[in-house]
N, C-alpha and C positions, 0 to 999 in steps of 0.2 A: 503492500501499500507506500509506504514513505516513499517506492523507490518511483510508483507512478504519479507521487505529488511531486517530489524533486522533475519530475519527469515535464510536464506542464509547466513546471515555471519557469525551463526552461523557455519552451516556446511560448511561455508571454513574455518574455524578455524576448526572444528575439521577435516576436512578430508586435509591439514595441519600439525593435528599433529601426524592424522594416519601413513602421508607420511613421516614424520618423525622419528618418532616409526621404522619404516617398513627399514629405511634405517640403526639405532641403526642394529635391528639386521642381515641385510645384510651383514655391515661391521664386526661384529663380525663371523656368521657365514663361510662369507672369510677369515679371517682366522686363523678357528680352522679347514678346507678344510687344510690350506694355514699346519698348521701344521698335520698331516693327510697325506697329501702330504708324507711329509718329512721326517717322520717315515716311512712311506713306500720305501720311494726310497735309506732309510743307511739302510737295507735290515733284518730289527726284526730280528729272531728264530723263525721258527715255533712254533706253542704250537703245544704241544701232544696231544691226543686223549683222554688222562688221563685227562692233565691238561685240557682240554675244558672241561671237564667234573664236574669236579672242581668247575673251577670260573662259568660254570652254575649252579651248585648247589649255588655253596654260594648266587649267584645273590636270584637264590629263597627261598633265607633262611630257606634251609631246606623242604623246601613244593614238598614231590615229590606224 
C-alpha cells in the first residue's frame, strides 16, 4: 500500500511539473503571437517574389 502511495505521489509531482512547464511554454507563445500581431498591424511592406525566393534559398542553405 505504501509503495503504491509513493508511486502515486511521484506521478502527481511529475504531472505538476509538466503543467508548470506547459504554462511557461504557453506564456512564451502568447508573447510571440503578440509580437507577430503587432508587426502585422504595423503593415510591414510585402516581400517581392524575388525576395521570398532568396530568403527560401538561404533557409535551405543553397540546397535545391
